[in-house]
C-alpha positions in Angstrom: 52.7 -73.3 -44.1 49.5 -74.1 -42.2 47.6 -77.1 -43.5 43.9 -77.9 -43.0 43.5 -81.2 -41.2 42.8 -84.2 -43.3 39.7 -84.9 -41.2 38.3 -81.4 -41.9 38.9 -81.8 -45.6 37.2 -85.2 -45.6 34.1 -83.8 -43.9 33.8 -80.9 -46.3 34.4 -82.8 -49.5 30.8 -84.3 -49.7 29.3 -80.9 -49.4 31.3 -79.2 -52.2 30.8 -82.2 -54.5 27.1 -81.8 -54.0 27.3 -78.4 -55.6 27.9 -74.9 -54.4 24.3 -73.8 -54.9 23.5 -76.1 -51.9 25.1 -73.5 -49.6 21.8 -71.8 -49.0 20.4 -71.3 -45.5 17.7 -69.3 -43.6 18.9 -65.8 -43.1 19.8 -64.7 -39.5 19.3 -61.0 -39.4 21.9 -59.2 -37.2 24.2 -56.2 -37.5 27.7 -57.3 -38.2 30.4 -56.6 -35.7 33.7 -56.5 -37.5 37.1 -56.4 -35.8 40.4 -55.9 -37.6 41.4 -55.0 -41.1 41.5 -56.7 -44.5 43.1 -60.0 -45.0 45.0 -58.4 -47.8 47.1 -56.1 -45.7 47.9 -52.4 -45.8 46.7 -51.9 -49.4 43.2 -51.6 -48.1 43.8 -49.2 -45.2 41.6 -46.1 -45.3 38.3 -47.5 -46.9 36.9 -43.9 -47.0 39.3 -43.1 -49.8 38.4 -46.1 -52.0 36.4 -45.4 -55.1 37.0 -41.7 -55.0 37.6 -41.7 -58.8 34.4 -43.6 -59.6 31.4 -41.3 -58.9 30.3 -40.9 -62.5 31.5 -44.2 -64.0 30.2 -47.7 -63.4 31.8 -49.4 -60.3 31.2 -52.2 -57.9 30.4 -51.3 -54.3 30.3 -53.7 -51.3 29.3 -52.4 -47.8 30.8 -48.9 -48.3 33.9 -49.9 -50.2 34.4 -49.5 -54.0 36.3 -52.1 -56.0 39.5 -50.6 -57.3 41.1 -52.5 -60.3 44.5 -51.2 -59.4 44.6 -51.6 -55.6 42.6 -54.9 -55.7 44.8 -56.5 -58.3 45.8 -60.1 -57.3 47.2 -63.2 -59.0 46.2 -66.2 -56.8 46.7 -68.7 -59.6 50.4 -67.8 -59.9 50.7 -67.8 -56.1 49.3 -71.4 -56.0 51.8 -72.7 -58.7 53.5 -75.7 -57.3 51.7 -75.7 -54.0 49.6 -78.5 -52.6 45.9 -78.2 -52.2 46.0 -78.0 -48.4 48.5 -75.1 -48.3 47.2 -71.8 -47.2 47.2 -69.1 -50.0 46.1 -66.3 -47.6 44.1 -65.6 -44.4 41.3 -63.1 -44.3 40.0 -61.4 -41.2 36.5 -62.8 -40.3 34.0 -60.6 -38.5 32.2 -61.6 -35.3 28.5 -62.3 -35.5 26.9 -62.3 -32.1 23.5 -63.8 -33.1 25.3 -67.0 -34.1 27.7 -66.8 -31.2 30.6 -66.4 -33.6 33.7 -64.6 -32.4 36.0 -62.7 -34.7 38.8 -64.7 -36.2 40.5 -65.8 -39.4 39.3 -67.6 -42.5 42.0 -69.5 -44.5 41.9 -69.7 -48.3 43.8 -72.7 -49.3 45.0 -73.4 -52.9 42.6 -76.4 -52.8 41.5 -78.5 -55.7 38.9 -78.2 -58.4 36.6 -81.0 -57.0 37.0 -80.1 -53.4 37.4 -76.7 -51.8 39.6 -73.6 -51.8 40.8 -71.3 -54.6 41.1 -73.9 -57.3 37.6 -75.0 -56.6 36.3 -71.4 -56.9 38.3 -70.9 -60.1 37.1 -74.2 -61.6 33.4 -73.6 -60.8 32.8 -69.8 -60.7 35.2 -68.0 -63.1 32.3 -67.2 -65.3 30.0 -66.1 -62.4 32.5 -63.6 -61.1 33.5 -62.8 -64.7 30.0 -61.4 -65.3 30.6 -58.8 -62.6 34.2 -58.1 -63.7 33.2 -57.5 -67.3 30.9 -54.7 -66.3 33.8 -52.7 -64.8 36.6 -53.9 -67.2 38.4 -55.9 -64.6 39.7 -59.5 -64.1 37.4 -62.0 -62.5 39.9 -63.1 -59.8 40.3 -59.5 -58.7 36.5 -59.1 -58.2 36.3 -62.5 -56.5 39.1 -61.7 -54.1 37.6 -58.3 -53.3 34.1 -59.8 -52.6 35.5 -62.6 -50.4 37.4 -60.1 -48.4 34.4 -57.8 -47.9 32.0 -60.7 -47.1 34.3 -61.9 -44.3 35.3 -58.5 -42.9 32.1 -56.6 -43.3 29.2 -59.0 -44.1 25.7 -57.9 -45.0 24.4 -61.0 -43.3 25.7 -64.3 -41.8 23.8 -67.6 -42.2 24.2 -70.9 -40.5 24.3 -73.6 -43.2 24.8 -76.5 -40.8 26.5 -77.0 -37.4 30.0 -76.8 -38.9 29.6 -74.5 -41.8 28.6 -70.8 -41.9 27.9 -68.6 -45.0 29.2 -65.0 -44.9 27.3 -62.9 -47.5 28.0 -59.5 -48.8 25.8 -57.4 -51.2 27.8 -56.2 -54.2 26.2 -53.4 -56.2 26.9 -52.1 -59.7 26.6 -48.3 -59.3 26.5 -46.0 -62.3 26.1 -42.2 -61.9 25.0 -42.7 -58.3 22.2 -45.2 -59.1 22.3 -48.9 -58.4 21.8 -50.7 -61.7 22.3 -54.4 -60.6 23.2 -56.2 -57.4 24.5 -59.6 -56.3 24.8 -61.4 -53.0 28.2 -63.0 -52.8 28.4 -66.0 -50.5 31.6 -67.3 -48.8 31.2 -70.7 -47.2 33.5 -71.2 -44.2 34.1 -74.4 -42.3 34.0 -73.6 -38.6 36.2 -76.4 -37.4 38.9 -75.9 -40.0 38.5 -72.2 -40.6 38.8 -73.0 -44.3 37.0 -71.2 -47.1 35.1 -73.8 -49.0 33.7 -71.9 -51.9 32.5 -68.5 -53.0 30.0 -67.4 -55.7 27.7 -64.5 -56.6 23.9 -64.7 -56.9 22.2 -61.9 -58.7 19.5 -60.1 -56.8 18.2 -57.5 -59.3 
């Protein structure tokens, strides 16, 4: 398994201990240029077919793709059982962003730890935040979180520089009911540029 370097983890630890809400930066407006597919594999091929059964029922939509409780079902907690914090849980495709001179690449989600970074940190600090979205569509919080992380990295609404070694990939997630947007959230995914590690992810309601 690929492991994040100890140096990268040490550099990121003070940031996450300071609180995830600190991952806020000045927006850099630019159209996203996304290469490649989802970090979750073939189950997400053919985005144009996603959400076809949802037109008249409440559903979550993120940059043209609807959340599907069946296709987007994941169990990262089980996959991290017995694994060290630095072990990679999965890798997501990460879009290029020319305005910040960012080439396309990968973003690694490690199992992490509650007080540091990675999946266990997201689960410890943001289960309730993602749960609010999940409850609206009768889904599990981790499925919605995984879906939003994937969309933010692959098809971001915007990308912001937090500091020299950390970038926030943001995606707008909307609750759509009978064709109308009822509520929306900007989901942020903080990525360490040197390590390629996903530090955290959380939603921020917009309306």
